[in-house]
C-alpha positions in Angstrom: 0.5 8.6 18.8 -0.7 10.6 15.9 2.8 11.2 14.7 3.6 7.5 14.7 0.5 6.8 12.5 1.5 9.6 10.1 5.0 8.4 9.8 3.9 4.8 9.1 1.4 6.1 6.6 4.2 8.1 4.8 6.3 4.9 4.7 3.3 3.0 3.2 2.9 5.7 0.5 6.6 5.6 -0.3 6.7 1.8 -0.6 3.6 1.8 -2.8 5.0 4.5 -5.0 8.2 2.4 -5.4 6.0 -0.5 -6.4 4.2 1.6 -9.0 7.5 2.7 -10.5 8.8 -0.9 -10.9 7.6 -3.5 -13.4 4.2 -4.5 -12.3 0.9 -6.3 -13.0 -2.5 -4.6 -13.0 -3.2 -6.2 -9.7 -0.2 -4.5 -8.1 -1.1 -1.2 -9.7 -4.6 -1.2 -8.3 -3.4 -2.4 -4.9 -0.7 0.2 -4.8 -3.0 3.0 -5.8 -5.5 1.9 -3.1 -2.7 1.8 -0.5 -1.6 5.3 -1.5 -5.2 6.6 -1.2 -5.7 5.0 2.2 -2.2 6.2 3.3 -3.2 9.7 2.5 -6.4 9.4 4.4 -4.5 8.0 7.4 -2.1 10.9 7.3 -4.8 13.5 7.4 -7.1 11.7 9.9 -4.4 10.0 12.0 -6.6 6.9 11.9 -4.8 3.5 12.3 -7.8 1.7 10.8 -7.1 3.3 7.3 -3.4 2.5 7.8 -4.1 -1.1 8.6 -6.5 -1.6 5.7 -3.9 0.0 3.3 -1.2 -2.3 4.5 -3.4 -5.3 4.1 -4.4 -4.3 0.6 -0.8 -3.6 -0.4 0.5 -6.9 1.0 -2.4 -8.9 -0.7 -1.5 -7.2 -4.0 2.1 -8.2 -3.6 1.2 -11.8 -2.8 -1.1 -12.1 -5.8 1.6 -10.7 -8.1 4.1 -13.3 -6.8 1.6 -16.1 -7.1 1.0 -15.2 -10.8 4.7 -15.0 -11.5 5.2 -18.5 -10.0 2.4 -19.9 -12.1 4.1 -18.9 -15.4 
């Protein structure tokens, strides 16, 4: 089970890095950095709680970015 959590954490980190490298807002930058940090913690501790929180933060940042683009 630890390997699955570590693989999913690595996927989260990769997706968040891709979001940082694309055009972004400050909300997405902060959310992506938080997701990367929590993904790294999840890799080293193999804790699904940190992984889940990182995914929620990243998805919330994505949603806020899309909402701000639709408002303009």
